[in-house]
C-alpha positions as CSV (number, residue, x, y, z in Angstrom):
1,M,6.6,-138.1,-15.2
2,A,3.5,-140.1,-16.0
3,I,0.3,-139.0,-15.0
4,R,-1.6,-140.9,-12.5
5,R,-5.3,-141.2,-11.7
6,G,-6.9,-142.1,-8.5
7,R,-8.3,-140.8,-5.3
8,G,-7.0,-139.2,-2.5
9,V,-8.3,-139.0,1.1
10,A,-7.3,-136.5,3.9
11,A,-8.4,-135.9,7.3
12,I,-7.5,-133.4,10.0
13,N,-8.5,-132.9,13.5
14,Y,-9.1,-129.4,14.6
15,P,-9.1,-129.2,18.4
16,T,-11.2,-127.0,20.0
17,G,-10.2,-127.4,23.6
18,M,-8.3,-125.0,25.8
19,N,-5.1,-127.1,25.9
20,L,-5.3,-128.2,22.1
21,G,-6.2,-131.9,23.3
22,G,-9.9,-131.6,21.9
23,D,-11.3,-131.7,25.3
24,P,-15.0,-130.1,25.7
25,T,-15.5,-126.5,25.1
26,Q,-14.5,-124.1,28.0
27,A,-14.6,-120.4,29.0
28,L,-12.5,-118.7,31.5
29,V,-14.0,-115.1,32.8
30,H,-11.1,-112.7,34.1
31,S,-12.1,-109.5,35.9
32,T,-9.9,-106.5,34.9
33,P,-8.6,-103.7,37.3
34,T,-11.2,-101.1,35.4
35,G,-14.2,-103.4,36.5
36,N,-14.4,-105.1,33.2
37,F,-14.6,-108.7,32.5
38,M,-12.7,-110.7,29.7
39,V,-14.2,-114.0,28.5
40,T,-12.1,-116.3,26.7
41,L,-14.0,-119.1,24.8
42,S,-12.4,-122.5,23.2
43,S,-15.0,-122.6,20.5
44,V,-14.3,-121.9,16.8
45,D,-15.7,-118.2,15.4
46,L,-17.7,-119.3,12.6
47,G,-18.0,-116.1,11.4
48,Q,-21.9,-115.6,11.8
49,G,-22.2,-113.1,14.7
50,M,-21.1,-115.6,17.3
51,K,-18.4,-113.3,19.1
52,Q,-21.2,-110.6,19.6
53,I,-23.9,-113.1,20.7
54,M,-21.3,-114.8,23.3
55,A,-20.3,-111.2,24.6
56,Q,-24.0,-110.5,25.0
57,I,-24.8,-113.6,27.1
58,C,-21.5,-113.3,29.1
59,A,-22.8,-109.7,29.8
60,M,-26.4,-111.1,30.9
61,I,-24.5,-113.8,33.0
62,C,-22.2,-111.1,34.8
63,F,-24.8,-108.7,35.4
64,M,-23.2,-106.1,33.5
65,P,-24.4,-103.6,30.7
66,W,-23.3,-105.0,27.1
67,P,-21.1,-102.3,26.0
68,R,-18.8,-102.9,28.9
69,S,-18.0,-106.5,28.3
70,T,-15.1,-107.5,25.7
């Protein structure tokens, strides 16, 4: 097999919407029977503390102390 040289191009679509259709970022808030809230985000976790910051923001919005939010 001969060695060929050239350029290759690749593209990827990373959907961030709840239904994998690439729609705007959303958040769902569910209350649990124990009185806590569970928040589901459609944003990408970038690994820079985003989960903790989002949990703190959601706790503030739901008027709950920080350790009780998940």
